[in-house]
N, C-alpha and C positions, 0 to 999 in steps of 0.2 A: 613455463612462466605461470606463476600464480598471481592473480589479481583480486582485489576486493570487489565482490559483486553484490553484496547485500549488507544492509545495516538495519537493525531492528531494536525494539525496546522490550521484547518478550511480552507483548500485550495479551490481554484476555481475548480469545478468538470469538467466543459466542457473544451475541448482543447483550449489552449491559442490563437491559430491562429484564432479561431472562434469569439473572442471577438471584440467588436467595438473599444475598446480602450486598449492599452497595459497595462499590469499589473504594478503596482508600484513595487519598489524594494522589499518592505515587502511582497507584494502579490506574487511576483515571488519566493522569498525565501520560503514562505509557500508552494507553489506548488512543488518546487524542493525537499522539505522535504518529499513529499508524499511517495516515495519509501522507505525511511528510517523509517518513522513512521509506515507504514503498516507492514514492516518486523519486526520491534521492537515489535509491538503489537502482532503479531503472536507468537513471542517467549515469551512475557510476559504471554500470555494466556495459552501457553503450557508448561511453565517452572515452577519453584518453585513459589508458590503463593505470590503475593505482597498484603498483607492484608491492607485494607483501609476502609473508610466510604462510598466510591462510587466506580464505576467500570471504570471511564474514566477520562482522563486528556487532556486538550487542552492548548497548548502554542501558543499565538498569537504573531508572530514576529512584533515588534513595534520599531519605532525610539525613543529609550529612551537614556538618558544620565545616565551612571552608571548601577549598577546591578539591576535585577528585584526585585521589592518589593513583596515578597511572604508572603501572609497572613498566620498566624499560626492557623487560624480557619479551621476546617474540613468542606468540602462540604459533603452533605449526600444524598445518593440515595433515601432515604425516601421522600425527597422533589424534586426528579428528577434532582438533581444538580450533576455536575461534577466539577473537579478542573480546573478552567479556569483562566489563568494568562497571562498578557501581559509581554513579555520578550524581551530584546534587541537582536539584531543579528548583524553580521559583514557583511556589504554590499560587501566587497571585496571577500567573499566566492563565490559570484555569478560569478566571473570572473575566478575561478579555473577550470582546466580540470575536466571532469565528475567524474572520480574516486576520485580525491582529494576533490571535492565538496561534494560527498556523505560521505566521511570519516569525513570531517569537520562538516557537519550537524549532523552526528551520535554523534560526540564528544559534540556538542552543546546540543543535546537532552539528552545525559547522564548527562552532568553537571547540567542542569536544573531539571532533574528528581531527582538527588541526593540532590540538594538544596531544592527542594520541600519536598522530603522525610525526610530530616534532620529537617525541621520545623514541620513536622507532625508525627515524630517518626516512620517512616517506616523502615523496614528492608532493607538495601541497597543491600543485596545479590541477590534478584531477578532482580534488575536493572542491576547489574554488569553481571549477567548470560545472560540476554537478549542482553546486549551490546556485550559480547564476541561472542554470537551466530551470531549476525549481522556481526561481523568481519569475522567469518568463512565463512559466505555466500558472502563475498565481497560486502556487501550492495546491493546485486542483488535480485530482486523479479521476478521470473519466475516460472510458474506452468504448469504442463501438465495434461490434463484431461484424464479420462478413455476412451479407444477406444470402439466404437460401430460398430458392423458388419452390412454390407448392407444386404438387404433381401435375396439376392442370395449367401451370404457368401463369395463372391469373394474379397471384399474389407473391410477395416476398416477405420474409421475416428475418429480423436480426435482433441481437441482444445488446442492450446498453448496460454497462457496469460502472459503478461509482463507489469510491470510498469517501465518506463524508468527514467533517471536522471533528466528530465525536468518536471516530475510529470504527464506525459501523459501515458495512458494505451492503450495497443494494444492486439488484439486477432486475431488468424488466424487458418485456418483449415489445417490439415495434413491428407492425404489419403495414406494408405499403402496397400500392398497385404496381403494375409493371413500369410505369413512368416515374415511380419514386414518391408519389403523393402519399402522405401518411393517412391510413385508414383507421387504425386503432393504436393506442398506447396502453399497454397492459399495466396492471398493478405492480408496484415495486415490492420485491420480495427480499428477505434477508439472504445475504451471500457471505462467503468466507472473506474476511478483509485482508487478503494477501494477493498480490498481483499474479503470482504463479497460478493460484487457484482461479483467479479471475479470468485468466486466458483460457482455461478449460470451460468456464461458464460461457464465454463468448463463442466458443466452438460447439456448444451443445444443442443448437437448434435442430429440431427434427419435425417432420410433417407426418401426421397420422391422418391421411386423406386430406381434408380441407382444414384441419386443425393443427396449428403449430404448437410445439412444446419446447421447453428448455429445462435445464437442470441448474437451478440457482444455488443449491447447497447439497453437497454429497449426492445422495440418491433421490432427493425430492424432486419430482417432476410436476410442473404447473403448465396450464394451457391458457392461451388467449387467442381466440379465433377471429377471423375477419368478420366485419359486420354483415 
């Protein structure tokens, strides 16, 4: 059985501020959608199965006139294909406040998932279930990693990971005492804005003596020790 497990907009992975040229409106929309698509994907993967011929969908925000032209032909995982479609977007959504923008993008995603599913005879139930789950989460993606004790057992450290409304991801280290009282909250560092990478970041806590470390991005290791 093949089920849809992920939906994305092919966003720019690196922080937008590090780019030599600003993103186009379509590129910015794709990046802002990251928090919604990653959350929606988790709920799709963990909810009622959305049975299809492939396991992933990609909607590319594009300056189109009129509705998206959704092909009725199934993409198949046997050929390494996913459902990839260019779809229109509303540029004015980018000017909305953060909470409103997240909700507008979630509605956009739901509408295109339902339109795609209608053409491919998908059950709309799993799409609606993932949509409602995202609403209950407030379109917020923040995860807390498991705590790891220091060698002397005096402290514990865990990582927090978040994808924000601009499509940037952050992680930071939190150090507590044995009772769970927070001692220090480390500086937020750039992380890769994808849930799969985020789960690795959450598991990356290590102790070097009394100093905890974690890996926020690829092989970059940062430290934040107890006071």
